C-alpha positions as CSV (number, residue, x, y, z in Angstrom):
1,X,107.0,-41.8,-241.2
2,X,105.9,-37.9,-241.2
3,X,103.8,-36.5,-238.5
4,X,100.4,-34.8,-239.7
5,X,100.7,-31.2,-239.4
6,X,98.8,-28.6,-237.3
7,X,97.4,-25.1,-239.1
8,X,98.1,-22.2,-236.5
9,X,96.0,-18.8,-237.2
10,X,95.6,-15.9,-235.6
11,X,92.8,-13.4,-236.9
12,X,94.6,-10.1,-236.0
13,X,93.7,-6.6,-236.1
14,X,95.9,-5.6,-238.8
15,X,96.9,-9.4,-240.4
16,X,95.6,-12.6,-240.8
17,X,98.8,-15.1,-239.8
18,X,98.9,-18.7,-241.0
19,X,101.4,-21.1,-239.8
20,X,102.0,-25.1,-240.8
21,X,103.2,-26.6,-237.7
22,X,104.9,-30.3,-237.7
23,X,105.6,-32.1,-234.3
24,X,108.9,-33.5,-235.7
25,X,109.9,-30.2,-237.8
26,X,108.4,-27.3,-236.1
27,X,107.3,-24.2,-238.4
28,X,107.4,-25.3,-242.1
29,X,105.5,-22.5,-243.8
30,X,103.8,-19.5,-242.7
31,X,101.9,-16.5,-244.9
32,X,99.8,-13.4,-243.9
33,X,97.1,-11.6,-245.2
34,X,95.5,-8.1,-244.7
35,X,92.6,-8.0,-242.4
36,X,89.9,-6.7,-244.2
37,X,89.3,-2.5,-243.8
38,X,86.2,-1.4,-241.8
39,X,83.5,-1.2,-243.8
40,X,83.2,2.8,-242.8
41,X,85.3,5.6,-240.6
42,X,82.4,7.9,-240.4
43,X,80.5,7.9,-237.1
44,X,81.5,5.5,-233.9
45,X,81.1,2.1,-235.6
46,X,84.3,0.3,-236.8
47,X,83.1,-3.0,-238.3
48,X,84.1,-5.2,-241.3
49,X,82.1,-7.4,-243.4
50,X,81.9,-10.8,-242.3
51,X,82.1,-12.7,-245.8
52,X,85.1,-10.5,-246.5
53,X,86.7,-11.5,-243.3
54,X,85.8,-15.6,-243.9
55,X,87.0,-14.9,-247.4
56,X,90.5,-13.7,-245.9
57,X,90.7,-16.5,-243.4
58,X,90.0,-19.1,-246.1
59,X,92.6,-17.8,-248.0
60,X,95.3,-17.7,-246.0
61,X,94.9,-21.3,-244.8
62,X,94.7,-22.1,-248.7
63,X,98.3,-20.4,-249.3
64,X,99.6,-23.1,-246.7
65,X,97.8,-26.1,-247.6
66,X,99.9,-27.4,-250.2
67,X,102.9,-27.7,-247.7
68,X,100.6,-29.0,-244.9
69,X,99.9,-32.3,-246.3
70,X,96.7,-33.3,-244.6
71,X,96.3,-31.5,-241.4
72,X,95.1,-32.6,-238.5
73,X,94.0,-29.5,-236.8
74,X,93.3,-25.9,-236.8
75,X,94.1,-23.8,-233.8
76,X,93.0,-20.2,-233.6
77,X,93.5,-17.3,-231.6
78,X,93.2,-13.4,-232.5
79,X,92.1,-10.2,-231.6
80,X,89.6,-10.0,-228.6
81,X,86.5,-8.1,-227.8
82,X,85.0,-8.4,-231.4
83,X,81.5,-9.8,-231.8
84,X,78.4,-10.4,-234.1
85,X,74.7,-11.5,-233.5
86,X,73.5,-14.3,-235.7
87,X,70.3,-16.6,-236.2
88,X,70.5,-20.1,-235.1
89,X,72.6,-21.3,-238.2
90,X,75.0,-18.6,-237.6
91,X,74.3,-16.4,-240.2
92,X,75.3,-12.8,-239.1
93,X,72.7,-10.3,-238.8
94,X,74.8,-7.6,-238.4
95,X,78.5,-6.9,-239.3
96,X,81.5,-7.8,-237.5
97,X,82.1,-5.4,-234.7
98,X,85.8,-5.1,-233.7
99,X,87.4,-3.7,-230.1
100,X,87.7,-0.2,-231.9
101,X,83.8,-0.1,-232.1
102,X,82.4,2.7,-230.0
103,X,78.8,2.7,-230.7
104,X,77.9,2.4,-226.7
105,X,79.4,6.4,-226.2
106,X,76.3,7.3,-228.5
107,X,74.1,9.7,-226.6
108,X,71.0,8.3,-224.9
109,X,68.7,10.1,-222.3
110,X,71.0,13.1,-221.6
111,X,74.1,10.4,-220.8
112,X,75.4,7.5,-223.0
113,X,74.9,3.8,-223.5
114,X,77.7,2.9,-221.6
115,X,77.2,5.3,-218.6
116,X,73.4,4.0,-218.4
117,X,74.9,0.1,-218.6
118,X,77.4,0.9,-216.0
119,X,75.1,2.4,-213.8
120,X,72.4,-0.3,-214.1
121,X,74.6,-2.7,-212.0
122,X,76.6,-2.6,-209.0
123,X,80.2,-2.4,-209.1
124,X,80.5,-5.8,-207.5
125,X,79.1,-7.2,-210.6
126,X,81.0,-5.5,-213.2
127,X,84.5,-6.4,-210.8
128,X,83.4,-10.0,-211.1
129,X,83.5,-9.8,-214.8
130,X,87.0,-8.5,-215.0
131,X,86.4,-4.8,-214.7
132,X,87.1,-3.8,-217.9
133,X,83.8,-2.0,-219.0
134,X,84.2,0.4,-221.8
135,X,82.6,0.9,-225.1
136,X,84.7,-1.8,-227.4
137,X,83.5,-4.6,-225.0
138,X,80.7,-6.9,-226.7
139,X,78.5,-6.3,-223.6
140,X,78.4,-2.5,-224.5
141,X,77.9,-2.7,-228.2
142,X,75.2,-5.3,-228.1
143,X,73.2,-2.9,-224.9
144,X,73.6,-0.1,-227.7
145,X,72.0,-2.1,-230.4
146,X,68.3,-2.3,-231.1
147,X,67.1,-5.9,-230.7
148,X,64.0,-5.1,-231.8
149,X,64.9,-4.7,-235.3
150,X,65.4,-8.5,-235.4
151,X,63.0,-11.3,-235.5
152,X,63.7,-14.7,-233.4
153,X,66.2,-15.6,-230.9
154,X,69.8,-14.4,-231.4
155,X,72.8,-16.0,-231.0
156,X,75.9,-14.1,-229.5
157,X,79.1,-14.7,-231.2
158,X,82.4,-13.1,-230.7
159,X,84.5,-12.6,-233.8
160,X,86.7,-15.3,-233.4
161,X,84.1,-17.9,-232.7
162,X,82.1,-16.9,-235.6
163,X,85.1,-17.6,-237.7
164,X,85.4,-20.7,-236.2
165,X,82.0,-21.8,-237.0
166,X,81.7,-20.4,-240.4
167,X,84.9,-22.3,-241.5
168,X,82.9,-25.9,-240.3
169,X,79.8,-27.1,-241.8
170,X,78.0,-28.2,-238.9
171,X,79.6,-26.2,-235.7
172,X,79.2,-26.5,-232.2
173,X,77.7,-23.6,-230.4
174,X,80.9,-23.2,-228.0
175,X,83.6,-20.7,-226.8
176,X,86.8,-21.1,-224.7
177,X,87.0,-19.5,-221.5
178,X,89.4,-17.1,-222.6
179,X,86.9,-15.9,-225.7
180,X,84.0,-15.7,-223.5
181,X,85.7,-13.9,-220.6
182,X,86.4,-10.9,-223.2
183,X,83.0,-10.3,-223.7
184,X,82.4,-8.2,-220.2
185,X,79.5,-10.8,-219.5
186,X,81.3,-13.5,-217.9
187,X,81.6,-13.9,-214.4
188,X,85.2,-14.9,-213.4
189,X,84.3,-15.4,-209.7
190,X,81.5,-17.9,-210.5
191,X,83.1,-19.2,-214.0
192,X,79.6,-19.0,-215.8
193,X,77.8,-16.3,-217.7
194,X,76.9,-13.2,-215.6
195,X,73.0,-13.8,-215.3
196,X,72.5,-10.4,-214.1
197,X,74.6,-8.9,-217.0
198,X,72.9,-11.2,-219.7
199,X,69.2,-9.8,-218.7
200,X,70.3,-6.1,-218.7
201,X,71.6,-6.6,-222.5
202,X,68.8,-8.5,-223.8
203,X,67.9,-11.5,-221.5
204,X,67.9,-15.2,-222.4
205,X,64.7,-15.3,-224.3
206,X,66.1,-13.3,-227.2
207,X,70.2,-14.0,-227.0
208,X,71.5,-17.3,-227.1
209,X,75.1,-17.9,-224.9
210,X,77.3,-20.6,-226.2
211,X,78.4,-23.1,-224.0
212,X,81.5,-22.2,-222.4
213,X,84.8,-24.9,-222.1
214,X,88.1,-24.3,-220.3
215,X,89.3,-26.8,-222.5
216,X,89.9,-27.2,-226.5
217,X,87.1,-28.4,-228.0
218,X,86.4,-29.5,-231.7
219,X,84.1,-26.6,-233.3
220,X,83.4,-28.9,-236.3
221,X,85.3,-30.2,-239.4
222,X,86.9,-27.5,-242.1
223,X,85.6,-29.2,-245.5
224,X,88.6,-28.0,-247.5
225,X,91.5,-29.1,-245.5
226,X,89.5,-32.0,-243.3
227,X,91.0,-30.6,-240.5
228,X,89.0,-30.4,-236.9
229,X,88.8,-26.7,-236.0
230,X,89.0,-26.0,-232.1
231,X,87.8,-23.6,-230.1
232,X,89.7,-20.0,-230.9
233,X,91.5,-18.6,-227.7
234,X,92.3,-15.1,-226.9
235,X,95.6,-13.9,-228.4
236,X,96.5,-11.9,-225.0
237,X,96.4,-15.1,-223.4
238,X,98.2,-16.8,-226.0
239,X,101.1,-14.2,-226.0
240,X,101.4,-14.3,-222.3
241,X,101.7,-18.3,-222.3
242,X,104.3,-17.8,-225.1
243,X,106.0,-15.3,-223.5
244,X,106.5,-17.7,-220.3
245,X,104.3,-15.8,-217.8
246,X,104.4,-17.3,-214.6
247,X,103.8,-16.3,-210.9
248,X,106.4,-13.6,-209.6
249,X,107.3,-12.3,-213.4
250,X,105.8,-9.0,-214.7
251,X,104.9,-8.9,-218.8
252,X,104.9,-5.8,-220.1
253,X,103.2,-5.2,-223.6
254,X,104.0,-1.8,-225.6
255,X,102.1,-2.3,-228.8
256,X,98.7,-0.9,-230.1
257,X,97.3,-2.1,-226.9
258,X,99.5,-1.7,-224.2
259,X,99.3,-3.7,-220.8
260,X,101.4,-5.0,-217.8
261,X,100.3,-8.4,-216.6
262,X,101.1,-10.3,-213.7
263,X,99.4,-13.5,-212.5
264,X,97.3,-13.2,-209.4
265,X,96.7,-15.4,-206.6
266,X,93.0,-14.0,-206.2
267,X,90.8,-11.7,-207.9
268,X,92.0,-8.4,-208.2
269,X,88.8,-6.5,-207.5
270,X,89.1,-2.9,-208.4
271,X,92.8,-2.5,-208.7
272,X,93.2,-3.6,-212.1
273,X,91.2,-5.7,-214.9
274,X,91.1,-9.4,-214.2
275,X,90.9,-11.9,-217.1
276,X,91.5,-15.5,-217.3
277,X,94.3,-17.2,-218.8
278,X,94.2,-20.9,-219.5
279,X,97.5,-23.1,-220.8
280,X,95.5,-25.0,-222.8
281,X,96.7,-23.4,-226.2
282,X,99.1,-21.2,-227.4
283,X,98.7,-20.7,-231.1
284,X,101.9,-17.9,-231.0
285,X,104.5,-18.6,-234.0
286,X,106.5,-21.3,-232.8
287,X,104.4,-22.9,-230.5
288,X,101.8,-25.6,-230.3
289,X,99.7,-27.6,-228.0
290,X,97.7,-30.5,-227.7
291,X,93.8,-30.3,-227.8
292,X,93.9,-32.8,-225.0
293,X,96.3,-31.3,-222.8
294,X,95.7,-31.0,-219.0
295,X,94.3,-27.3,-218.3
296,X,95.9,-24.9,-215.8
297,X,93.7,-22.0,-215.3
298,X,94.8,-18.8,-213.5
299,X,93.8,-14.9,-213.2
300,X,95.8,-12.6,-214.6
301,X,95.8,-8.8,-213.4
302,X,96.7,-5.8,-215.4
303,X,96.9,-2.2,-215.4
304,X,95.0,-1.8,-219.1
305,X,96.4,-4.8,-217.5
306,X,96.0,-8.7,-217.8
307,X,94.4,-11.3,-215.9
308,X,94.8,-14.9,-214.3
309,X,93.3,-17.4,-212.1
310,X,93.3,-18.1,-208.4
311,X,94.5,-20.8,-206.2
312,X,92.2,-22.5,-204.2
313,X,88.6,-24.6,-205.1
314,X,85.9,-23.6,-207.7
315,X,86.2,-23.2,-211.6
316,X,89.4,-21.2,-211.8
317,X,91.6,-23.5,-209.5
318,X,94.9,-24.4,-211.2
319,X,95.8,-28.7,-211.1
320,X,98.3,-29.8,-208.5
321,X,101.6,-28.5,-209.1
322,X,103.9,-30.4,-211.4
323,X,105.7,-33.0,-209.8
324,X,109.7,-32.2,-210.0
325,X,112.0,-35.2,-211.3
326,X,115.4,-34.2,-210.1
327,X,118.4,-36.1,-211.9
328,X,121.5,-36.9,-210.1
329,X,123.8,-36.0,-212.5
330,X,124.7,-32.3,-213.0
331,X,124.1,-30.7,-216.2
332,X,126.7,-28.3,-217.8
333,X,125.6,-24.8,-217.9
334,X,124.9,-23.3,-221.5
335,X,123.3,-20.1,-222.7
336,X,121.6,-19.6,-225.7
337,X,119.4,-17.0,-227.4
338,X,115.7,-17.8,-227.9
339,X,112.6,-15.7,-228.8
340,X,110.4,-14.6,-226.0
341,X,107.5,-12.6,-227.1
342,X,109.0,-11.7,-230.3
343,X,112.3,-10.5,-229.0
344,X,115.2,-12.6,-228.0
345,X,116.4,-13.0,-224.5
346,X,118.9,-15.1,-222.8
347,X,117.9,-18.4,-221.5
348,X,120.2,-20.9,-219.1
349,X,118.8,-23.9,-221.5
350,X,117.2,-24.5,-224.8
351,X,113.6,-24.9,-225.0
352,X,112.4,-28.5,-225.3
353,X,110.2,-29.9,-227.5
354,X,108.1,-33.4,-226.6
355,X,108.2,-36.1,-229.3
356,X,106.9,-39.5,-227.9
357,X,106.7,-41.5,-224.8
358,X,110.1,-42.7,-223.8
359,X,110.3,-46.4,-222.6
360,X,114.0,-47.1,-223.0
361,X,117.4,-45.0,-222.6
362,X,117.7,-42.5,-225.6
363,X,120.1,-39.8,-226.0
364,X,119.2,-36.0,-226.3
365,X,119.9,-35.0,-229.8
366,X,121.9,-32.1,-228.1
367,X,123.8,-34.1,-226.0
368,X,125.8,-37.5,-225.8
369,X,125.0,-38.1,-222.1
370,X,122.0,-40.0,-221.1
371,X,119.9,-38.8,-218.4
372,X,118.1,-40.7,-215.7
373,X,114.8,-39.2,-216.5
374,X,115.3,-40.1,-220.3
375,X,113.8,-43.7,-219.3
376,X,111.0,-42.7,-217.1
377,X,107.8,-44.3,-218.0
378,X,105.7,-41.6,-216.4
379,X,106.1,-38.8,-219.2
380,X,107.4,-38.1,-222.5
381,X,111.0,-37.8,-223.6
382,X,111.9,-34.1,-224.0
383,X,114.5,-33.4,-226.7
384,X,116.1,-30.0,-227.4
385,X,115.7,-28.4,-230.8
386,X,117.2,-25.5,-232.5
387,X,115.5,-23.5,-235.1
388,X,116.7,-21.8,-236.6
389,X,120.4,-21.3,-235.7
390,X,120.3,-19.7,-232.4
391,X,116.7,-19.3,-232.0
392,X,115.5,-22.3,-230.6
393,X,111.6,-22.4,-230.4
394,X,109.6,-24.7,-228.3
395,X,106.0,-26.4,-227.7
396,X,104.7,-26.4,-224.4
397,X,102.2,-28.8,-224.1
398,X,100.7,-28.8,-220.8
399,X,101.3,-28.1,-217.3
400,X,103.3,-31.3,-216.5
401,X,106.9,-30.5,-216.2
402,X,110.3,-31.8,-214.7
403,X,113.4,-30.4,-214.0
404,X,117.2,-31.3,-214.0
405,X,119.1,-29.3,-211.1
406,X,122.0,-27.0,-211.7
407,X,123.8,-26.1,-209.0
408,X,121.5,-27.9,-206.9
409,X,118.6,-25.1,-208.2
410,X,116.0,-26.9,-210.7
411,X,115.9,-24.4,-212.8
412,X,115.7,-26.4,-216.1
413,X,111.9,-26.8,-216.3
414,X,110.6,-28.8,-219.6
415,X,106.8,-28.9,-220.3
416,X,105.7,-32.4,-221.2
417,X,102.4,-33.8,-222.5
418,X,100.5,-36.6,-220.9
419,X,99.3,-38.1,-224.3
420,X,100.3,-41.0,-226.2
421,X,101.1,-38.8,-229.2
């Protein structure tokens, strides 16, 4: 029986990318559409029409639906720091502002909105919110917006959370933590919205902030496909997860926006930017996740940099370290090429994809030998998969893992899901 598929949608600043992923076949279809152009290049505003943006996302989804065959879920990632204000029914009252919007640099009282905002709170408040206050953040753009021009309460949406809500009929007002943390209004230390910052930009009487979830949650149902739309995640966190960022590894991103990212055990304070990273989801092409997978959070520290979570207690504490199950038999040394961050790099073993719970001994597709862990009732069977040719792709499903030793070193780590899928 063919498994139901997932639609992976990335709302990027240049393209809207979409792919169809099946657990048993990996990616079977993909397409991309241009992200809508800015409404105007005059002045500091860099906004896009919400209607045009939604139409482009719907067109991207529709283009792959024939090959999706009754998709089960829609997983979203995309450009961070975009925002808009809507009414209680999620109808935009403003165009969608992108991360390139610089209205906060407009002059005000001999200075600028941005400088006024920065000086209105002690540095500790901005450090707790990620140490990233700049003109392109939602907190700065909202502060530079005259809220008296609108009637009634206003919902604060990121570009991604609004797209997710607009794709559904009766959406829940919820936002993923990685998306909320990109607003500049989320206290990473407290694990909640920063009340001093929220009061400064408009107050809870005018602004409605979404409930924040550290796990993927269903926002609503997409009418055209019948698929459940899940809370979008930040594209940088998804890319870092897809690239295999872990403790002791430094990730370099040389693109439109460059970052040097590294996982941190504690909040980075004023040394660099701090963002939240969660392994709930990875919507990078070639990788997938389970909405009910166990979440591992961390803080990532970057110079123009990225964040991750702290060990210990509190909302950013990761779960216990995964149990390592060692097989008594040695594995043969092997080298293959795998796509990491869009490039090929050498790995010792092929990536693994989890299929179904193993209750009996079964061979791996790439080997005629059995492994002791293949009969384990504690976790799912992980099988090697090569797609295509020498560029295997894998699906990290949760933070649980098991390893086989190679020359007495557990270097082969396979991520497995704890769900019955």
